[in-house]
PAPAMAR-127579 format. One record per atom (N, C-alpha, C): x, y, z; residue in one letter. Coordinates in steps of 0.1 Angstrom, whole numbers, padded with zeros to 4 digits, always signed. Example, Ala and Ser with C-alpha at 12.3 -4.5 7.8 and 13.67 -1.06 7.14 Angstrom:
<recs>
+0132-0057+0078a
+0123-0045+0078a
+0132-0033+0078a
+0128-0022+0071s
+0137-0011+0071s
+0129+0000+0079s
</recs>
This chain:
<recs>
+0101-2788+0353x
+0090-2792+0345x
+0096-2793+0330x
+0090-2804+0324x
+0094-2807+0310x
+0084-2808+0300x
+0085-2800+0290x
+0074-2801+0279x
+0081-2805+0266x
+0074-2808+0256x
+0079-2810+0242x
+0075-2799+0232x
+0086-2794+0226x
+0084-2783+0216x
+0088-2789+0202x
+0080-2785+0192x
+0083-2790+0179x
+0087-2780+0170x
+0099-2781+0164x
+0105-2771+0155x
+0098-2774+0140x
+0094-2764+0135x
+0086-2765+0124x
+0097-2767+0112x
+0107-2761+0112x
+0118-2763+0102x
+0121-2777+0100x
+0125-2784+0110x
+0131-2798+0109x
+0122-2808+0114x
+0109-2805+0117x
+0099-2815+0122x
+0104-2826+0133x
+0112-2820+0141x
+0117-2828+0152x
+0112-2823+0164x
+0110-2832+0175x
+0106-2829+0186x
+0119-2826+0196x
+0118-2817+0205x
+0130-2814+0214x
+0124-2811+0228x
+0131-2815+0237x
+0127-2813+0251x
+0129-2799+0256x
+0120-2792+0262x
+0121-2779+0266x
+0119-2779+0280x
+0128-2774+0288x
+0128-2774+0303x
+0122-2759+0307x
+0111-2759+0313x
+0104-2746+0314x
+0112-2737+0324x
+0119-2742+0334x
+0128-2734+0343x
+0139-2728+0335x
+0145-2737+0325x
+0158-2729+0318x
+0150-2720+0307x
+0139-2722+0301x
+0133-2713+0294x
+0130-2700+0300x
+0124-2701+0312x
+0121-2688+0318x
+0132-2680+0323x
+0144-2688+0328x
+0156-2683+0334x
+0163-2676+0322x
+0164-2682+0311x
+0171-2677+0301x
+0165-2664+0295x
+0153-2664+0293x
+0146-2651+0288x
+0145-2641+0299x
+0144-2645+0312x
+0146-2634+0322x
+0159-2627+0321x
+0170-2635+0320x
+0184-2628+0318x
+0183-2620+0305x
+0179-2624+0294x
+0179-2617+0281x
+0172-2605+0282x
+0161-2604+0288x
+0152-2592+0289x
+0159-2583+0298x
+0165-2587+0310x
+0171-2580+0318x
+0183-2572+0313x
+0190-2580+0304x
+0202-2574+0297x
+0197-2564+0287x
+0186-2566+0279x
+0181-2557+0271x
+0176-2544+0277x
+0170-2544+0289x
+0166-2534+0296x
+0177-2525+0301x
+0189-2531+0306x
+0200-2524+0309x
+0207-2517+0296x
+0206-2524+0286x
+0211-2518+0273x
+0204-2504+0270x
+0191-2506+0271x
+0182-2494+0267x
+0184-2483+0278x
+0185-2486+0291x
+0190-2476+0301x
+0203-2470+0298x
+0213-2478+0294x
+0226-2472+0292x
+0226-2462+0281x
+0220-2467+0271x
+0220-2460+0257x
+0211-2446+0257x
+0200-2446+0265x
+0193-2435+0266x
+0195-2427+0279x
+0206-2431+0285x
+0208-2424+0298x
+0197-2423+0308x
+0189-2432+0308x
+0179-2432+0318x
+0180-2442+0330x
+0181-2438+0342x
+0183-2447+0353x
+0171-2456+0354x
+0174-2469+0359x
+0165-2479+0361x
+0167-2486+0373x
+0156-2488+0382x
+0157-2494+0395x
+0158-2510+0393x
+0166-2517+0400x
+0169-2529+0398x
+0156-2537+0399x
+0147-2535+0409x
+0136-2542+0412x
+0125-2541+0400x
+0125-2528+0394x
+0116-2526+0384x
+0121-2532+0371x
+0133-2533+0368x
+0139-2539+0358x
+0137-2555+0357x
+0139-2559+0370x
+0135-2575+0371x
+0120-2578+0369x
+0113-2569+0374x
+0098-2570+0370x
+0096-2571+0356x
+0101-2562+0349x
+0099-2559+0334x
+0104-2572+0327x
+0116-2576+0331x
+0122-2588+0327x
+0114-2600+0328x
+0108-2601+0340x
+0100-2613+0344x
+0086-2613+0334x
+0081-2601+0332x
+0069-2601+0323x
+0074-2606+0310x
+0085-2603+0304x
+0090-2608+0291x
+0092-2622+0292x
+0097-2627+0303x
+0101-2641+0305x
+0088-2650+0304x
+0077-2645+0309x
+0064-2652+0308x
+0059-2654+0294x
+0063-2643+0287x
+0058-2643+0272x
+0066-2655+0265x
+0078-2658+0271x
+0086-2669+0264x
+0079-2681+0263x
+0068-2685+0272x
+0060-2697+0270x
+0054-2698+0257x
+0052-2687+0248x
+0046-2688+0237x
+0055-2696+0227x
+0067-2700+0230x
+0075-2707+0222x
+0071-2721+0219x
+0062-2726+0229x
+0055-2739+0228x
+0043-2740+0220x
+0038-2729+0214x
+0027-2728+0204x
+0030-2722+0192x
+0023-2724+0181x
+0024-2719+0169x
+0016-2705+0167x
+0022-2694+0164x
+0013-2681+0164x
+0016-2675+0150x
+0006-2671+0142x
+0008-2665+0130x
+0018-2653+0131x
+0025-2651+0120x
+0037-2641+0121x
+0032-2627+0124x
+0019-2623+0118x
+0015-2609+0121x
+0012-2608+0135x
+0005-2618+0140x
-0001-2618+0154x
+0013-2618+0164x
+0023-2625+0160x
+0034-2625+0169x
+0041-2611+0168x
+0042-2604+0157x
+0048-2591+0156x
+0040-2582+0165x
+0027-2581+0164x
+0018-2573+0172x
+0020-2575+0187x
+0021-2590+0189x
+0023-2591+0203x
+0037-2588+0209x
+0047-2589+0200x
+0059-2584+0205x
+0060-2569+0207x
+0053-2560+0199x
+0052-2546+0201x
+0045-2543+0215x
+0033-2550+0217x
+0026-2549+0228x
+0034-2552+0241x
+0042-2563+0240x
+0050-2567+0250x
+0061-2558+0254x
+0068-2552+0243x
+0077-2542+0245x
+0072-2530+0253x
+0060-2527+0248x
+0055-2514+0256x
+0052-2518+0270x
+0047-2529+0274x
+0044-2533+0286x
+0058-2534+0295x
+0067-2540+0290x
+0080-2542+0297x
+0085-2527+0300x
+0084-2519+0290x
+0092-2506+0292x
+0084-2497+0303x
+0070-2499+0303x
+0062-2492+0313x
+0064-2497+0327x
+0067-2511+0328x
+0070-2515+0341x
+0083-2511+0345x
+0094-2512+0337x
+0107-2510+0340x
+0111-2496+0344x
+0106-2487+0336x
+0109-2473+0336x
+0098-2464+0340x
+0102-2452+0350x
+0092-2444+0355x
+0086-2436+0342x
+0074-2432+0344x
+0066-2424+0333x
+0073-2410+0332x
+0078-2406+0320x
+0085-2392+0318x
+0080-2387+0305x
+0066-2389+0302x
+0060-2383+0290x
+0060-2395+0279x
+0050-2392+0270x
+0048-2400+0259x
+0060-2401+0249x
+0065-2390+0247x
+0076-2391+0237x
+0090-2399+0243x
+0093-2397+0254x
+0103-2405+0261x
+0099-2419+0262x
+0087-2422+0265x
+0082-2436+0264x
+0083-2442+0251x
+0078-2437+0240x
+0079-2442+0228x
+0094-2444+0222x
+0101-2436+0227x
+0118-2437+0223x
+0122-2448+0230x
+0118-2451+0243x
+0124-2463+0250x
+0118-2476+0244x
+0104-2475+0240x
+0099-2487+0234x
+0105-2491+0222x
+0108-2482+0214x
+0115-2482+0201x
+0129-2489+0202x
+0137-2482+0213x
+0149-2488+0215x
+0149-2502+0221x
+0140-2505+0228x
+0140-2519+0233x
+0137-2528+0222x
+0126-2524+0213x
+0123-2534+0203x
+0134-2535+0192x
+0142-2524+0189x
+0153-2526+0181x
+0164-2534+0186x
+0166-2533+0200x
+0176-2541+0208x
+0172-2556+0206x
+0160-2559+0209x
+0154-2572+0207x
+0156-2578+0194x
+0153-2569+0183x
+0154-2574+0171x
+0169-2577+0166x
+0178-2568+0171x
+0193-2571+0169x
+0197-2585+0177x
+0191-2586+0188x
+0196-2597+0195x
+0191-2611+0188x
+0178-2609+0184x
+0173-2621+0176x
+0181-2624+0163x
+0185-2613+0157x
+0193-2616+0145x
+0206-2622+0148x
+0214-2619+0161x
+0225-2625+0164x
+0222-2639+0166x
+0211-2643+0173x
+0208-2657+0175x
+0205-2665+0163x
+0199-2659+0154x
+0198-2665+0141x
+0210-2668+0133x
+0220-2659+0135x
+0234-2660+0129x
+0241-2672+0135x
+0239-2673+0149x
+0244-2685+0156x
+0238-2698+0153x
+0226-2697+0148x
+0218-2708+0145x
+0223-2714+0131x
+0225-2704+0121x
+0228-2709+0107x
+0242-2712+0107x
+0251-2706+0116x
+0267-2709+0115x
+0270-2721+0123x
+0266-2721+0135x
+0270-2731+0144x
+0259-2744+0146x
+0247-2739+0144x
+0235-2749+0145x
+0237-2757+0159x
+0238-2750+0171x
+0240-2757+0182x
+0228-2766+0186x
+0231-2776+0193x
+0222-2785+0198x
+0214-2777+0210x
+0200-2778+0212x
+0193-2772+0223x
+0190-2757+0221x
+0191-2752+0208x
+0188-2739+0206x
+0176-2738+0198x
+0165-2732+0203x
+0152-2730+0196x
+0148-2716+0195x
+0144-2711+0183x
+0139-2698+0181x
+0124-2700+0175x
+0115-2694+0183x
+0101-2695+0178x
+0094-2683+0185x
+0086-2676+0175x
+0077-2664+0179x
+0086-2654+0186x
+0099-2652+0181x
+0109-2643+0185x
+0113-2646+0200x
+0110-2659+0203x
+0115-2662+0217x
+0128-2672+0215x
+0137-2671+0223x
+0149-2679+0222x
+0150-2689+0235x
+0154-2701+0232x
+0156-2710+0242x
+0170-2717+0242x
+0177-2716+0251x
+0190-2724+0253x
+0189-2736+0261x
+0194-2746+0260x
+0194-2759+0270x
+0210-2758+0273x
+0214-2751+0282x
+0228-2750+0286x
+0230-2751+0300x
+0242-2756+0304x
+0245-2758+0317x
+0246-2745+0326x
+0244-2743+0339x
+0246-2731+0348x
+0259-2725+0347x
+0269-2733+0345x
+0283-2727+0342x
+0284-2718+0331x
+0279-2723+0319x
+0280-2717+0306x
+0271-2704+0307x
+0259-2706+0314x
+0250-2695+0315x
+0257-2683+0323x
+0264-2688+0333x
+0272-2677+0342x
+0281-2670+0333x
+0289-2678+0325x
+0299-2672+0316x
+0294-2663+0307x
+0284-2666+0301x
+0276-2658+0291x
+0270-2644+0298x
+0267-2645+0310x
+0262-2633+0317x
+0274-2624+0319x
+0286-2628+0324x
+0298-2620+0324x
+0301-2615+0310x
+0301-2622+0300x
+0305-2618+0287x
+0296-2607+0282x
+0283-2608+0284x
+0273-2599+0280x
+0276-2584+0288x
+0279-2586+0300x
+0281-2574+0309x
+0293-2567+0302x
+0304-2574+0300x
+0316-2568+0293x
+0314-2561+0281x
+0307-2568+0273x
+0303-2562+0259x
+0295-2548+0262x
+0285-2549+0270x
+0278-2537+0274x
+0286-2525+0277x
+0296-2528+0286x
+0306-2519+0291x
+0314-2513+0279x
+0318-2522+0271x
+0327-2518+0260x
+0320-2509+0250x
+0306-2512+0247x
+0298-2504+0239x
+0297-2491+0245x
+0294-2490+0258x
+0293-2477+0264x
+0305-2468+0262x
+0316-2474+0264x
+0327-2467+0262x
+0330-2462+0249x
+0328-2470+0238x
+0330-2467+0224x
+0320-2456+0219x
+0307-2458+0224x
+0298-2448+0219x
+0298-2435+0228x
+0305-2434+0240x
+0305-2423+0249x
+0293-2421+0255x
+0284-2429+0255x
+0271-2428+0263x
+0272-2435+0277x
+0276-2427+0287x
+0278-2432+0301x
+0266-2426+0309x
+0261-2436+0316x
+0251-2433+0325x
+0258-2424+0337x
+0252-2412+0340x
+0258-2404+0350x
+0254-2410+0363x
+0265-2409+0371x
+0263-2414+0385x
+0253-2406+0392x
+0252-2394+0390x
+0243-2385+0396x
+0236-2377+0386x
+0223-2375+0386x
+0215-2367+0377x
+0215-2352+0381x
+0225-2348+0389x
+0226-2333+0391x
+0240-2329+0387x
+0241-2315+0382x
+0253-2309+0379x
+0252-2294+0382x
+0264-2287+0383x
+0262-2273+0384x
+0264-2266+0371x
+0256-2254+0368x
+0257-2248+0358x
+0259-2233+0361x
+0268-2227+0353x
+0270-2213+0354x
+0266-2206+0340x
+0258-2196+0342x
+0252-2189+0329x
+0260-2176+0328x
+0264-2173+0316x
+0272-2161+0314x
+0262-2152+0304x
+0258-2139+0311x
+0249-2131+0303x
+0251-2118+0305x
+0253-2109+0296x
+0255-2095+0297x
+0267-2091+0306x
+0276-2099+0306x
+0289-2096+0315x
+0287-2101+0328x
+0277-2107+0332x
+0274-2112+0345x
+0273-2127+0345x
+0274-2133+0356x
+0272-2148+0358x
+0263-2151+0369x
+0256-2162+0367x
+0247-2166+0378x
+0248-2182+0378x
+0250-2188+0389x
+0251-2203+0390x
+0238-2208+0395x
+0236-2220+0391x
+0224-2228+0395x
+0227-2243+0395x
+0218-2250+0402x
+0220-2265+0403x
+0211-2270+0393x
+0215-2279+0384x
+0207-2285+0373x
+0205-2300+0375x
+0192-2303+0371x
+0191-2318+0370x
+0192-2321+0355x
+0200-2333+0353x
+0201-2340+0338x
+0188-2345+0336x
+0180-2340+0328x
+0167-2345+0324x
+0167-2353+0313x
+0168-2368+0315x
+0171-2376+0304x
+0159-2377+0295x
+0148-2374+0298x
+0137-2373+0289x
+0133-2360+0282x
+0145-2351+0284x
+0143-2336+0278x
+0150-2336+0265x
+0142-2335+0254x
+0148-2332+0241x
+0144-2320+0235x
+0142-2310+0244x
+0136-2297+0239x
+0147-2288+0232x
+0143-2283+0220x
+0153-2276+0212x
+0144-2263+0207x
+0151-2253+0205x
+0147-2241+0198x
+0142-2245+0184x
+0131-2243+0179x
+0126-2249+0166x
+0133-2244+0154x
+0138-2232+0154x
+0144-2225+0142x
+0158-2230+0140x
+0167-2228+0151x
+0180-2232+0151x
+0183-2247+0153x
+0175-2253+0160x
+0178-2266+0166x
+0187-2267+0177x
+0189-2257+0182x
+0199-2256+0194x
+0192-2262+0207x
+0199-2269+0215x
+0192-2276+0227x
+0188-2263+0236x
+0179-2267+0247x
+0173-2258+0257x
+0177-2261+0270x
+0181-2251+0278x
+0184-2252+0293x
+0172-2245+0297x
+0162-2252+0305x
+0152-2246+0313x
+0155-2242+0326x
+0153-2229+0329x
+0158-2223+0343x
+0146-2217+0348x
+0146-2219+0362x
+0136-2213+0371x
+0137-2199+0371x
+0126-2191+0370x
+0126-2177+0369x
+0132-2171+0381x
+0131-2177+0393x
+0137-2171+0405x
+0153-2171+0405x
+0158-2180+0397x
+0172-2181+0395x
+0179-2168+0389x
+0170-2162+0380x
+0177-2152+0373x
+0169-2138+0373x
+0161-2137+0385x
+0153-2124+0386x
+0162-2113+0387x
+0174-2113+0392x
+0184-2101+0393x
+0190-2098+0381x
+0189-2105+0370x
+0195-2102+0358x
+0186-2097+0347x
+0187-2085+0342x
+0178-2081+0331x
+0179-2090+0318x
+0167-2093+0313x
+0166-2102+0302x
+0170-2093+0290x
+0173-2100+0279x
+0176-2091+0264x
+0162-2087+0262x
+0161-2077+0253x
+0150-2070+0248x
+0141-2080+0240x
+0127-2078+0240x
+0119-2088+0235x
+0123-2091+0217x
+0129-2083+0210x
+0133-2087+0198x
+0144-2096+0196x
+0151-2098+0209x
+0162-2107+0208x
+0158-2121+0215x
+0145-2122+0218x
+0140-2134+0225x
+0133-2144+0214x
+0130-2154+0218x
+0122-2165+0210x
+0112-2171+0219x
+0102-2176+0212x
+0091-2183+0219x
+0093-2198+0216x
+0096-2206+0227x
+0099-2219+0225x
+0086-2229+0230x
+0081-2235+0221x
+0070-2245+0224x
+0076-2257+0231x
+0067-2262+0242x
+0072-2274+0248x
+0059-2283+0252x
+0061-2295+0256x
+0052-2304+0258x
+0056-2311+0271x
+0047-2312+0280x
+0050-2319+0293x
+0038-2327+0296x
+0038-2334+0308x
+0028-2342+0313x
+0016-2335+0314x
+0017-2323+0319x
+0005-2314+0322x
+0000-2308+0311x
+0006-2309+0299x
+0000-2303+0287x
+0011-2295+0280x
+0007-2288+0270x
+0015-2279+0261x
+0016-2265+0265x
+0027-2259+0261x
+0027-2244+0264x
+0040-2237+0258x
+0041-2224+0261x
+0052-2217+0255x
+0060-2213+0265x
+0073-2210+0263x
+0085-2205+0271x
+0092-2195+0265x
+0095-2184+0271x
+0102-2174+0265x
+0118-2177+0267x
+0124-2177+0255x
+0138-2179+0255x
+0147-2172+0250x
+0160-2172+0253x
+0170-2163+0248x
+0184-2169+0247x
+0193-2164+0240x
+0206-2170+0238x
+0216-2163+0250x
+0222-2170+0257x
+0233-2164+0266x
+0246-2165+0258x
+0255-2157+0266x
+0268-2157+0259x
+0275-2172+0259x
+0273-2179+0271x
+0277-2192+0270x
+0273-2197+0285x
+0275-2210+0286x
+0273-2218+0299x
+0284-2226+0302x
+0286-2229+0316x
+0297-2238+0319x
+0290-2249+0327x
+0293-2261+0324x
+0286-2273+0331x
+0296-2280+0338x
+0295-2283+0352x
+0304-2291+0359x
+0298-2303+0362x
+0302-2316+0356x
+0295-2328+0358x
+0306-2339+0359x
+0304-2345+0371x
+0314-2357+0374x
+0329-2353+0372x
+0331-2341+0378x
+0345-2335+0379x
+0350-2330+0366x
+0341-2329+0355x
+0345-2323+0343x
+0339-2311+0338x
+0344-2302+0333x
+0338-2290+0330x
+0336-2290+0313x
+0324-2285+0310x
+0320-2284+0296x
+0315-2269+0293x
+0318-2263+0282x
+0314-2251+0280x
+0305-2253+0266x
+0293-2246+0267x
+0286-2245+0255x
+0281-2231+0252x
+0280-2228+0239x
+0276-2214+0234x
+0263-2216+0224x
+0262-2226+0218x
+0251-2229+0209x
+0239-2234+0216x
+0232-2226+0223x
+0219-2231+0231x
+0212-2219+0235x
+0199-2223+0238x
+0190-2213+0243x
+0186-2216+0258x
+0182-2205+0265x
+0178-2206+0278x
+0162-2203+0278x
+0155-2212+0284x
+0139-2209+0286x
+0137-2207+0300x
+0129-2197+0302x
+0125-2193+0317x
+0111-2198+0320x
+0112-2206+0330x
+0100-2212+0336x
+0096-2204+0347x
+0082-2199+0345x
+0075-2191+0357x
+0070-2199+0368x
+0069-2213+0366x
+0066-2223+0375x
+0078-2229+0381x
+0079-2230+0394x
+0091-2236+0401x
+0093-2250+0394x
+0105-2255+0392x
+0108-2267+0387x
+0109-2278+0398x
+0112-2274+0410x
+0113-2284+0420x
+0109-2277+0433x
+0111-2284+0445x
+0109-2277+0458x
+0123-2274+0464x
+0131-2270+0456x
+0144-2265+0460x
+0156-2272+0458x
+0153-2285+0452x
+0165-2295+0449x
+0174-2291+0437x
+0166-2283+0427x
+0175-2278+0416x
+0166-2267+0410x
+0173-2260+0402x
+0168-2246+0395x
+0167-2247+0381x
+0173-2258+0375x
+0172-2258+0359x
+0172-2274+0357x
+0167-2275+0343x
+0165-2288+0338x
+0175-2288+0325x
+0184-2297+0325x
+0196-2297+0315x
+0193-2308+0305x
+0192-2303+0292x
+0189-2312+0280x
+0203-2320+0279x
+0203-2334+0278x
+0215-2342+0278x
+0224-2339+0265x
+0218-2333+0256x
+0226-2330+0244x
+0237-2319+0246x
+0234-2312+0257x
+0245-2301+0261x
+0257-2308+0267x
+0257-2323+0270x
+0267-2329+0276x
+0275-2336+0265x
+0270-2337+0253x
+0275-2344+0242x
+0288-2337+0236x
</recs>
């Protein structure tokens, strides 16, 4: 399908192929969602990622019309929220807003790169309108760009050290009062719970896991507020001597943390603790 788009800057008509427009923006949004997934250490299923990218690709049709800047900005924010809601499972409002912000910033950075290409190289067949990018390129070049973007993504991962864990489970050993107790923990990528005064990250542990170990006296404990999908609440917390985390064959020791005791079972036996990803940094 062929349509005519007019660039306001140069007052020239240029042919836009709708299949190329949708395919290009499907790829771009898919790549941006993968970037958000890698950066936030949040797993994403491919089919959900594709659905989210497809929603963004449909928005690309707005390149064919003129939209006021303010309305375009509001539409971009609403679109980012919709794409993230489609692509990622719900893990609370804070995690959702963090993902939306990350996606919007990634989109903004990508648009900046495209503007740089426009001003430096001024390639034929490149249109940017309403924050939508259109390339009129051959399938071979498109494939090469796909591979290059994947390579760049992997390089950024390694440089920043933010690797998506192959498994979201790890073994944790807690040292307390000269005793140890092991537990299986889930790496909770949406968990940014910290003790409010010290700022130390919090490991949430099922009460059944530490029933045999006497807790520190009340004056050595802290009350840690938390917010979950079910509402807000308070958890009793204390500082252990240290913990050891075994994840992907690597052992990590941490001392500056708090352990919060959950009186409600965290799972149906799959794990006994929720690990703040900050403890792996």
